[in-house]
PDB file as gemmi writes it, atoms N, CA and C in Angstrom:
CRYST1    1.000    1.000    1.000  90.00  90.00  90.00 P 1                      
ATOM      1  N   MET A   1       0.846  -1.177   0.000  1.00  0.00           N  
ATOM      2  CA  MET A   1       0.000   0.000   0.000  1.00  0.00           C  
ATOM      3  C   MET A   1       0.892   1.240   0.000  1.00  0.00           C  
ATOM      4  N   LEU A   2       0.404   2.279  -0.685  1.00  0.00           N  
ATOM      5  CA  LEU A   2       1.199   3.481  -0.881  1.00  0.00           C  
ATOM      6  C   LEU A   2       0.393   4.735  -0.557  1.00  0.00           C  
ATOM      7  N   VAL A   3       1.105   5.795  -0.194  1.00  0.00           N  
ATOM      8  CA  VAL A   3       0.475   7.094  -0.003  1.00  0.00           C  
ATOM      9  C   VAL A   3       0.526   7.817  -1.344  1.00  0.00           C  
ATOM     10  N   LEU A   4      -0.626   8.289  -1.801  1.00  0.00           N  
ATOM     11  CA  LEU A   4      -0.719   8.946  -3.104  1.00  0.00           C  
ATOM     12  C   LEU A   4      -0.510  10.453  -2.937  1.00  0.00           C  
ATOM     13  N   THR A   5       0.737  10.844  -2.740  1.00  0.00           N  
ATOM     14  CA  THR A   5       1.052  12.227  -2.412  1.00  0.00           C  
ATOM     15  C   THR A   5       0.748  13.212  -3.536  1.00  0.00           C  
ATOM     16  N   LYS A   6       0.637  12.744  -4.749  1.00  0.00           N  
ATOM     17  CA  LYS A   6       0.390  13.624  -5.901  1.00  0.00           C  
ATOM     18  C   LYS A   6      -1.077  13.625  -6.345  1.00  0.00           C  
ATOM     19  N   LEU A   7      -1.921  12.861  -5.677  1.00  0.00           N  
ATOM     20  CA  LEU A   7      -3.313  12.711  -6.108  1.00  0.00           C  
ATOM     21  C   LEU A   7      -4.033  14.044  -6.199  1.00  0.00           C  
ATOM     22  N   LYS A   8      -4.021  14.820  -5.137  1.00  0.00           N  
ATOM     23  CA  LYS A   8      -4.757  16.088  -5.128  1.00  0.00           C  
ATOM     24  C   LYS A   8      -4.225  17.036  -6.195  1.00  0.00           C  
ATOM     25  N   GLN A   9      -2.922  17.133  -6.306  1.00  0.00           N  
ATOM     26  CA  GLN A   9      -2.304  18.023  -7.283  1.00  0.00           C  
ATOM     27  C   GLN A   9      -2.729  17.649  -8.708  1.00  0.00           C  
ATOM     28  N   ILE A  10      -2.666  16.380  -9.041  1.00  0.00           N  
ATOM     29  CA  ILE A  10      -3.039  15.933 -10.385  1.00  0.00           C  
ATOM     30  C   ILE A  10      -4.538  16.116 -10.606  1.00  0.00           C  
ATOM     31  N   ARG A  11      -5.352  15.781  -9.618  1.00  0.00           N  
ATOM     32  CA  ARG A  11      -6.801  15.941  -9.748  1.00  0.00           C  
ATOM     33  C   ARG A  11      -7.151  17.395 -10.034  1.00  0.00           C  
ATOM     34  N   GLN A  12      -6.559  18.313  -9.293  1.00  0.00           N  
ATOM     35  CA  GLN A  12      -6.851  19.725  -9.486  1.00  0.00           C  
ATOM     36  C   GLN A  12      -6.333  20.226 -10.831  1.00  0.00           C  
ATOM     37  N   ARG A  13      -5.157  19.761 -11.231  1.00  0.00           N  
ATOM     38  CA  ARG A  13      -4.598  20.165 -12.520  1.00  0.00           C  
ATOM     39  C   ARG A  13      -5.500  19.719 -13.672  1.00  0.00           C  
ATOM     40  N   LYS A  14      -6.142  18.558 -13.508  1.00  0.00           N  
ATOM     41  CA  LYS A  14      -7.061  18.051 -14.537  1.00  0.00           C  
ATOM     42  C   LYS A  14      -8.424  18.739 -14.474  1.00  0.00           C  
ATOM     43  N   GLY A  15      -8.659  19.520 -13.415  1.00  0.00           N  
ATOM     44  CA  GLY A  15      -9.905  20.262 -13.299  1.00  0.00           C  
ATOM     45  C   GLY A  15     -11.058  19.476 -12.703  1.00  0.00           C  
ATOM     46  N   PHE A  16     -10.750  18.408 -11.967  1.00  0.00           N  
ATOM     47  CA  PHE A  16     -11.795  17.572 -11.377  1.00  0.00           C  
ATOM     48  C   PHE A  16     -11.989  17.908  -9.904  1.00  0.00           C  
ATOM     49  N   SER A  17     -13.225  17.895  -9.475  1.00  0.00           N  
ATOM     50  CA  SER A  17     -13.507  17.918  -8.041  1.00  0.00           C  
ATOM     51  C   SER A  17     -13.370  16.486  -7.538  1.00  0.00           C  
ATOM     52  N   GLN A  18     -13.393  16.331  -6.222  1.00  0.00           N  
ATOM     53  CA  GLN A  18     -13.379  14.964  -5.678  1.00  0.00           C  
ATOM     54  C   GLN A  18     -14.603  14.205  -6.164  1.00  0.00           C  
ATOM     55  N   ARG A  19     -15.719  14.878  -6.231  1.00  0.00           N  
ATOM     56  CA  ARG A  19     -16.956  14.241  -6.690  1.00  0.00           C  
ATOM     57  C   ARG A  19     -16.833  13.768  -8.144  1.00  0.00           C  
ATOM     58  N   ASP A  20     -16.259  14.636  -8.996  1.00  0.00           N  
ATOM     59  CA  ASP A  20     -16.045  14.258 -10.403  1.00  0.00           C  
ATOM     60  C   ASP A  20     -15.171  13.008 -10.501  1.00  0.00           C  
ATOM     61  N   LEU A  21     -14.086  13.019  -9.749  1.00  0.00           N  
ATOM     62  CA  LEU A  21     -13.161  11.889  -9.799  1.00  0.00           C  
ATOM     63  C   LEU A  21     -13.820  10.624  -9.270  1.00  0.00           C  
ATOM     64  N   ALA A  22     -14.638  10.762  -8.251  1.00  0.00           N  
ATOM     65  CA  ALA A  22     -15.356   9.607  -7.712  1.00  0.00           C  
ATOM     66  C   ALA A  22     -16.249   8.984  -8.783  1.00  0.00           C  
ATOM     67  N   LYS A  23     -16.966   9.814  -9.510  1.00  0.00           N  
ATOM     68  CA  LYS A  23     -17.849   9.308 -10.571  1.00  0.00           C  
ATOM     69  C   LYS A  23     -17.062   8.645 -11.690  1.00  0.00           C  
ATOM     70  N   ARG A  24     -15.946   9.240 -12.064  1.00  0.00           N  
ATOM     71  CA  ARG A  24     -15.141   8.701 -13.166  1.00  0.00           C  
ATOM     72  C   ARG A  24     -14.425   7.409 -12.796  1.00  0.00           C  
ATOM     73  N   SER A  25     -14.033   7.295 -11.518  1.00  0.00           N  
ATOM     74  CA  SER A  25     -13.185   6.174 -11.114  1.00  0.00           C  
ATOM     75  C   SER A  25     -13.926   5.037 -10.434  1.00  0.00           C  
ATOM     76  N   GLY A  26     -15.094   5.336  -9.869  1.00  0.00           N  
ATOM     77  CA  GLY A  26     -15.806   4.327  -9.093  1.00  0.00           C  
ATOM     78  C   GLY A  26     -15.288   4.212  -7.668  1.00  0.00           C  
ATOM     79  N   VAL A  27     -14.411   5.121  -7.274  1.00  0.00           N  
ATOM     80  CA  VAL A  27     -13.879   5.170  -5.907  1.00  0.00           C  
ATOM     81  C   VAL A  27     -14.721   6.189  -5.139  1.00  0.00           C  
ATOM     82  N   ALA A  28     -15.152   5.836  -3.950  1.00  0.00           N  
ATOM     83  CA  ALA A  28     -16.007   6.723  -3.160  1.00  0.00           C  
ATOM     84  C   ALA A  28     -15.317   8.059  -2.893  1.00  0.00           C  
ATOM     85  N   GLN A  29     -16.110   9.130  -2.905  1.00  0.00           N  
ATOM     86  CA  GLN A  29     -15.583  10.460  -2.643  1.00  0.00           C  
ATOM     87  C   GLN A  29     -14.908  10.518  -1.270  1.00  0.00           C  
ATOM     88  N   ALA A  30     -15.494   9.864  -0.285  1.00  0.00           N  
ATOM     89  CA  ALA A  30     -14.906   9.849   1.058  1.00  0.00           C  
ATOM     90  C   ALA A  30     -13.526   9.192   1.037  1.00  0.00           C  
ATOM     91  N   THR A  31     -13.368   8.160   0.238  1.00  0.00           N  
ATOM     92  CA  THR A  31     -12.072   7.489   0.121  1.00  0.00           C  
ATOM     93  C   THR A  31     -11.050   8.418  -0.506  1.00  0.00           C  
ATOM     94  N   ILE A  32     -11.454   9.124  -1.550  1.00  0.00           N  
ATOM     95  CA  ILE A  32     -10.555  10.077  -2.200  1.00  0.00           C  
ATOM     96  C   ILE A  32     -10.116  11.142  -1.198  1.00  0.00           C  
ATOM     97  N   SER A  33     -11.045  11.636  -0.410  1.00  0.00           N  
ATOM     98  CA  SER A  33     -10.721  12.630   0.613  1.00  0.00           C  
ATOM     99  C   SER A  33      -9.693  12.074   1.601  1.00  0.00           C  
ATOM    100  N   HIS A  34      -9.913  10.852   2.062  1.00  0.00           N  
ATOM    101  CA  HIS A  34      -8.969  10.231   3.005  1.00  0.00           C  
ATOM    102  C   HIS A  34      -7.591  10.043   2.369  1.00  0.00           C  
ATOM    103  N   LEU A  35      -7.570   9.636   1.115  1.00  0.00           N  
ATOM    104  CA  LEU A  35      -6.295   9.423   0.433  1.00  0.00           C  
ATOM    105  C   LEU A  35      -5.532  10.730   0.283  1.00  0.00           C  
ATOM    106  N   GLU A  36      -6.252  11.800   0.007  1.00  0.00           N  
ATOM    107  CA  GLU A  36      -5.602  13.104  -0.139  1.00  0.00           C  
ATOM    108  C   GLU A  36      -5.070  13.627   1.188  1.00  0.00           C  
ATOM    109  N   LYS A  37      -5.557  13.075   2.280  1.00  0.00           N  
ATOM    110  CA  LYS A  37      -5.084  13.471   3.613  1.00  0.00           C  
ATOM    111  C   LYS A  37      -4.001  12.540   4.139  1.00  0.00           C  
ATOM    112  N   GLY A  38      -3.561  11.585   3.306  1.00  0.00           N  
ATOM    113  CA  GLY A  38      -2.430  10.756   3.678  1.00  0.00           C  
ATOM    114  C   GLY A  38      -2.705   9.300   3.987  1.00  0.00           C  
ATOM    115  N   ARG A  39      -3.950   8.873   3.874  1.00  0.00           N  
ATOM    116  CA  ARG A  39      -4.259   7.453   4.089  1.00  0.00           C  
ATOM    117  C   ARG A  39      -3.643   6.623   2.967  1.00  0.00           C  
ATOM    118  N   GLU A  40      -3.185   5.443   3.299  1.00  0.00           N  
ATOM    119  CA  GLU A  40      -2.576   4.575   2.296  1.00  0.00           C  
ATOM    120  C   GLU A  40      -3.637   3.985   1.374  1.00  0.00           C  
ATOM    121  N   ALA A  41      -3.262   3.847   0.103  1.00  0.00           N  
ATOM    122  CA  ALA A  41      -4.177   3.330  -0.918  1.00  0.00           C  
ATOM    123  C   ALA A  41      -3.843   1.888  -1.260  1.00  0.00           C  
ATOM    124  N   ARG A  42      -4.874   1.118  -1.539  1.00  0.00           N  
ATOM    125  CA  ARG A  42      -4.682  -0.229  -2.078  1.00  0.00           C  
ATOM    126  C   ARG A  42      -4.312  -0.080  -3.554  1.00  0.00           C  
ATOM    127  N   PHE A  43      -3.622  -1.076  -4.079  1.00  0.00           N  
ATOM    128  CA  PHE A  43      -3.179  -1.006  -5.475  1.00  0.00           C  
ATOM    129  C   PHE A  43      -4.359  -0.901  -6.437  1.00  0.00           C  
ATOM    130  N   VAL A  44      -5.436  -1.614  -6.168  1.00  0.00           N  
ATOM    131  CA  VAL A  44      -6.598  -1.568  -7.050  1.00  0.00           C  
ATOM    132  C   VAL A  44      -7.201  -0.159  -7.074  1.00  0.00           C  
ATOM    133  N   THR A  45      -7.206   0.503  -5.930  1.00  0.00           N  
ATOM    134  CA  THR A  45      -7.727   1.878  -5.853  1.00  0.00           C  
ATOM    135  C   THR A  45      -6.812   2.826  -6.609  1.00  0.00           C  
ATOM    136  N   MET A  46      -5.515   2.690  -6.407  1.00  0.00           N  
ATOM    137  CA  MET A  46      -4.556   3.535  -7.116  1.00  0.00           C  
ATOM    138  C   MET A  46      -4.720   3.380  -8.622  1.00  0.00           C  
ATOM    139  N   ASN A  47      -4.884   2.155  -9.092  1.00  0.00           N  
ATOM    140  CA  ASN A  47      -5.035   1.909 -10.524  1.00  0.00           C  
ATOM    141  C   ASN A  47      -6.324   2.519 -11.064  1.00  0.00           C  
ATOM    142  N   ALA A  48      -7.421   2.420 -10.314  1.00  0.00           N  
ATOM    143  CA  ALA A  48      -8.692   2.998 -10.755  1.00  0.00           C  
ATOM    144  C   ALA A  48      -8.590   4.518 -10.863  1.00  0.00           C  
ATOM    145  N   LEU A  49      -7.941   5.132  -9.887  1.00  0.00           N  
ATOM    146  CA  LEU A  49      -7.778   6.588  -9.917  1.00  0.00           C  
ATOM    147  C   LEU A  49      -6.864   7.013 -11.061  1.00  0.00           C  
ATOM    148  N   ALA A  50      -5.804   6.279 -11.280  1.00  0.00           N  
ATOM    149  CA  ALA A  50      -4.879   6.599 -12.375  1.00  0.00           C  
ATOM    150  C   ALA A  50      -5.583   6.516 -13.727  1.00  0.00           C  
ATOM    151  N   ARG A  51      -6.391   5.465 -13.920  1.00  0.00           N  
ATOM    152  CA  ARG A  51      -7.134   5.338 -15.182  1.00  0.00           C  
ATOM    153  C   ARG A  51      -8.071   6.524 -15.375  1.00  0.00           C  
ATOM    154  N   ALA A  52      -8.789   6.897 -14.320  1.00  0.00           N  
ATOM    155  CA  ALA A  52      -9.742   8.001 -14.412  1.00  0.00           C  
ATOM    156  C   ALA A  52      -9.038   9.329 -14.697  1.00  0.00           C  
ATOM    157  N   LEU A  53      -7.833   9.487 -14.181  1.00  0.00           N  
ATOM    158  CA  LEU A  53      -7.066  10.718 -14.385  1.00  0.00           C  
ATOM    159  C   LEU A  53      -6.198  10.665 -15.638  1.00  0.00           C  
ATOM    160  N   GLU A  54      -6.174   9.506 -16.291  1.00  0.00           N  
ATOM    161  CA  GLU A  54      -5.397   9.290 -17.508  1.00  0.00           C  
ATOM    162  C   GLU A  54      -3.912   9.551 -17.279  1.00  0.00           C  
ATOM    163  N   VAL A  55      -3.397   8.957 -16.188  1.00  0.00           N  
ATOM    164  CA  VAL A  55      -1.971   9.021 -15.873  1.00  0.00           C  
ATOM    165  C   VAL A  55      -1.501   7.624 -15.495  1.00  0.00           C  
ATOM    166  N   GLU A  56      -0.203   7.427 -15.504  1.00  0.00           N  
ATOM    167  CA  GLU A  56       0.361   6.168 -15.021  1.00  0.00           C  
ATOM    168  C   GLU A  56       0.198   6.124 -13.503  1.00  0.00           C  
ATOM    169  N   PRO A  57      -0.062   4.957 -12.927  1.00  0.00           N  
ATOM    170  CA  PRO A  57      -0.231   4.860 -11.480  1.00  0.00           C  
ATOM    171  C   PRO A  57       0.936   5.462 -10.690  1.00  0.00           C  
ATOM    172  N   GLU A  58       2.141   5.303 -11.206  1.00  0.00           N  
ATOM    173  CA  GLU A  58       3.324   5.814 -10.514  1.00  0.00           C  
ATOM    174  C   GLU A  58       3.292   7.330 -10.371  1.00  0.00           C  
ATOM    175  N   ALA A  59       2.556   8.025 -11.256  1.00  0.00           N  
ATOM    176  CA  ALA A  59       2.476   9.487 -11.198  1.00  0.00           C  
ATOM    177  C   ALA A  59       1.782   9.955  -9.913  1.00  0.00           C  
ATOM    178  N   LEU A  60       0.963   9.116  -9.323  1.00  0.00           N  
ATOM    179  CA  LEU A  60       0.226   9.488  -8.119  1.00  0.00           C  
ATOM    180  C   LEU A  60       1.058   9.363  -6.855  1.00  0.00           C  
ATOM    181  N   VAL A  61       2.174   8.662  -6.970  1.00  0.00           N  
ATOM    182  CA  VAL A  61       3.015   8.349  -5.807  1.00  0.00           C  
ATOM    183  C   VAL A  61       4.201   9.309  -5.788  1.00  0.00           C  
ATOM    184  N   GLY A  62       4.503   9.842  -4.640  1.00  0.00           N  
ATOM    185  CA  GLY A  62       5.659  10.717  -4.505  1.00  0.00           C  
ATOM    186  C   GLY A  62       6.958   9.958  -4.673  1.00  0.00           C  
ATOM    187  N   GLU A  63       8.024  10.697  -4.879  1.00  0.00           N  
ATOM    188  CA  GLU A  63       9.344  10.082  -5.036  1.00  0.00           C  
ATOM    189  C   GLU A  63       9.772   9.413  -3.747  1.00  0.00           C  
ATOM    190  N   GLY A  64      10.488   8.350  -3.889  1.00  0.00           N  
ATOM    191  CA  GLY A  64      11.046   7.656  -2.740  1.00  0.00           C  
ATOM    192  C   GLY A  64      10.137   6.627  -2.111  1.00  0.00           C  
ATOM    193  N   GLN A  65       8.984   6.365  -2.712  1.00  0.00           N  
ATOM    194  CA  GLN A  65       8.072   5.360  -2.160  1.00  0.00           C  
ATOM    195  C   GLN A  65       8.177   4.073  -2.956  1.00  0.00           C  
TER     196      GLN A  65                                                      
END                                                                             
């Protein structure tokens, strides 16, 4: 499990609200909120968010993880 330190930055750069991303990814808005606050993500969740944001999963993870 990994902390998605770049999630909020990428989501905002793409112009999505948490609600928008939740609809696109199938990940609950509450989960996205928790992840943006530092909760660790499961790989399946990271992959779903990456697909919805049209980025590689590694882009969501900060350096050194």
